[in-house]
C-alpha positions in Angstrom: 26.1 168.0 61.7 28.1 165.9 59.1 31.2 168.0 60.1 30.9 167.2 63.6 30.3 163.5 62.8 33.8 163.3 61.3 35.6 165.2 63.7 33.5 162.2 66.5 34.7 159.7 64.0 38.5 160.7 63.8 38.7 161.2 67.8 37.1 157.8 68.3 39.9 156.2 65.9 42.8 157.6 67.4 41.1 156.4 70.9 41.1 153.3 69.5 44.6 153.0 68.7 46.0 154.0 71.6 44.4 151.8 73.8 45.3 149.2 71.5 48.8 149.9 71.7 51.8 149.8 69.4 51.7 147.6 66.3 53.1 143.9 67.0 56.7 143.7 66.2 58.0 141.7 63.3 61.7 140.8 64.9 62.3 137.5 64.4 64.3 136.1 67.9 67.0 133.5 67.1 66.9 130.0 68.9 69.6 129.3 71.4 73.3 128.3 70.2 74.0 124.1 70.9 76.3 123.2 73.7 80.0 124.2 73.3 81.9 120.9 73.3 85.2 120.7 74.9 85.5 117.4 72.7 86.7 118.0 69.4 87.1 116.1 65.6 90.5 115.8 64.2 91.8 116.1 67.9 95.1 114.8 69.2 95.9 113.7 72.9 98.7 113.2 75.1 97.8 111.0 78.3 100.3 110.5 81.1 98.9 108.3 83.9 100.0 105.6 86.8 98.8 102.0 86.2 98.0 98.7 88.5 98.1 95.8 87.2 96.8 92.6 89.0 96.9 89.2 87.7 93.9 86.8 87.5 93.7 83.0 87.7 95.9 80.5 88.4 97.2 81.7 91.1 95.5 80.6 93.9 97.7 77.4 95.0 97.6 75.4 91.5 99.9 72.0 91.6 100.4 69.3 88.8 102.5 66.7 89.9 105.0 64.5 87.2 106.4 60.5 88.1 109.4 59.8 86.3 110.8 56.2 84.9 112.8 56.0 88.3 110.3 56.7 90.7 111.2 60.0 91.5 108.1 62.3 91.5 108.3 65.6 90.8 105.2 68.6 92.6 105.0 72.2 91.5 103.1 74.7 92.6 101.9 78.3 92.7 100.7 80.5 95.1 99.5 84.4 95.1 99.0 86.7 92.0 101.3 88.5 90.1 100.8 92.7 90.8 102.8 96.1 90.5 102.6 99.4 90.2 104.0 101.3 87.4 103.1 104.5 85.0 103.5 105.3 81.3 101.8 107.5 78.5 99.3 107.3 75.5 98.6 109.2 72.3 95.7 109.0 70.6 94.0 110.9 67.4 90.4 111.3 67.2 89.0 111.2 63.1 87.0 114.2 62.3 84.2 112.1 63.5 85.5 113.1 67.0 83.4 109.8 68.7 86.4 107.7 67.1 89.8 107.8 67.5 93.5 105.3 67.5 95.5 105.1 70.2 98.9 103.8 71.0 99.7 103.5 75.0 102.9 102.0 76.5 103.6 101.3 80.4 106.2 100.0 82.8 105.6 98.2 85.7 108.0 96.5 88.9 106.4 93.2 88.5 105.8 91.1 91.8 104.9 87.6 90.7 103.2 84.5 92.0 105.6 81.9 94.3 106.5 78.9 92.4 107.3 75.6 94.7 109.1 72.9 93.5 109.7 69.2 95.1 110.9 65.6 94.6 110.1 62.9 96.4 112.1 59.6 96.0 110.5 56.0 95.3 108.6 54.7 98.8 109.3 58.2 100.3 112.8 57.4 100.6 114.1 61.0 100.4 112.0 64.6 100.3 113.5 68.2 98.9 112.1 71.2 97.9 112.9 74.5 96.7 110.7 78.1 96.6 111.3 81.2 94.4 109.2 84.3 94.1 109.8 86.0 91.1 109.7 89.9 90.3 111.4 92.2 88.0 110.2 95.0 85.6 107.8 94.5 82.7 106.5 96.4 79.8 102.8 96.7 78.4 102.4 98.2 74.5 98.9 98.1 73.2 97.4 99.6 69.8 93.8 100.2 70.5 90.5 101.7 68.9 88.1 104.2 70.9 84.6 105.1 70.5 83.7 107.9 72.5 80.5 109.4 73.5 81.0 113.4 74.9 77.8 114.1 76.7 78.4 117.8 76.4 77.1 117.6 72.8 73.7 116.7 74.6 73.9 118.9 77.7 75.4 122.1 78.3 78.7 122.3 80.5 78.6 118.9 81.4 82.1 118.1 80.1 81.9 114.2 80.7 82.8 111.4 78.3 82.7 107.9 78.8 85.2 105.4 76.2 85.4 101.9 75.3 88.4 100.7 73.9 90.0 97.2 72.5 92.9 96.0 70.7 96.5 94.3 71.0 99.9 94.1 71.5 102.4 92.3 74.0 103.9 92.4 77.5 107.8 92.2 77.6 109.2 90.9 81.0 112.7 91.4 82.2 112.8 89.1 85.4 115.6 87.1 84.2 117.4 84.6 86.1 114.6 82.7 87.9 115.4 79.4 87.7 117.0 76.6 89.9 119.9 74.1 90.2 119.9 71.4 91.9 121.4 67.6 92.2 117.9 66.7 90.7 117.7 67.2 87.0 113.6 66.5 86.6 113.3 68.5 89.7 115.4 71.4 87.5 113.8 70.9 84.6 110.0 70.9 85.6 110.8 73.8 87.8 112.4 76.1 85.1 109.8 75.4 82.6 107.2 76.7 85.2 109.0 80.2 85.8 109.6 80.8 81.9 105.9 82.1 82.1 107.4 85.1 83.7 110.6 85.0 81.2 109.1 85.3 78.2 107.3 87.7 76.3 104.1 87.5 75.0 101.2 88.7 72.8 97.9 89.9 74.8 94.6 91.2 73.9 92.4 93.5 76.0 89.0 95.4 76.1 88.0 98.1 78.6 86.8 101.2 79.0 87.2 104.7 81.3 85.9 108.1 81.7 87.5 111.7 80.9 86.5 114.6 82.2 87.8 118.1 80.7 88.2 121.1 82.9 89.0 123.0 79.4 88.9 121.9 75.5 92.6 121.0 76.2 93.2 119.8 79.7 91.1 116.8 81.5 91.5 114.1 84.3 90.7 110.4 83.2 90.4 106.8 84.5 90.0 103.8 83.1 90.5 99.8 83.5 91.1 96.8 81.1 91.5 93.2 80.9 94.2 91.4 78.9 94.1 88.3 77.9 97.7 86.9 77.7 98.9 84.2 75.4 101.9 81.8 75.0 104.0 80.0 78.1 104.1 76.3 78.6 102.5 76.4 81.9 99.7 78.2 83.6 101.2 78.0 87.1 102.3 81.8 87.0 99.2 83.9 87.0 100.1 86.3 84.1 99.8 83.7 81.8 96.2 83.4 81.6 95.2 87.2 82.3 95.5 90.6 84.4 93.6 93.6 84.8 95.1 97.0 83.9 93.8 99.9 85.7 95.0 104.0 84.6 94.4 107.5 86.4 96.3 110.7 85.0 95.9 113.8 82.7 95.3 114.0 79.6 96.1 116.9 76.9 94.2 117.4 73.9 95.3 119.8 71.0 
């Protein structure tokens, strides 16, 4: 009986093991890898872009009159806004913290500016004379900026998009020379040529803007951005580019 009991107990234990299945595995499951970002630290970028600029403020029919001692009245007025198409390049270096970098950008545009009209009226309307000029010419825009970007693929896999903002300063350099008049009225010449100097003078600027960049690979992407430029200097505000302009860029960017 004792042997029979031991045999039954052994068979029962094997049956329990068979129905219970194999012992639990001790294998540790590794967590999924973090999202792969196409935006890196210590990155050097080169951008090639088309650009469009549009002047703001002061181009919508401003006028000013000056009365001289001899009774002549000179009126200077403007209409339209400066605008133009062009292209440029930028060079950006991002620090090991890939969300901050420093950029140098240069662009050239073919600028068509506002029309300035000067007129002179004699005492008691004894005579009236006017002359208009539309200014145009090449212009260069050079800026240095601090750039802050947020790579979204740090948080969402395969979303290789980075919004960014930037700000800095620089200068606008114009080549619209010869925008003067020479008439028999010295007062008109002086006032008109002072107003036209807003196109001819090179001036400093400060600006702020933002944009979006999308990467197809870690080394090739496209971008679009816009910024507002506050332009300083100039003797009068008859040309809209004195007060400011909006610049819009769109193009390709190569990262190394």
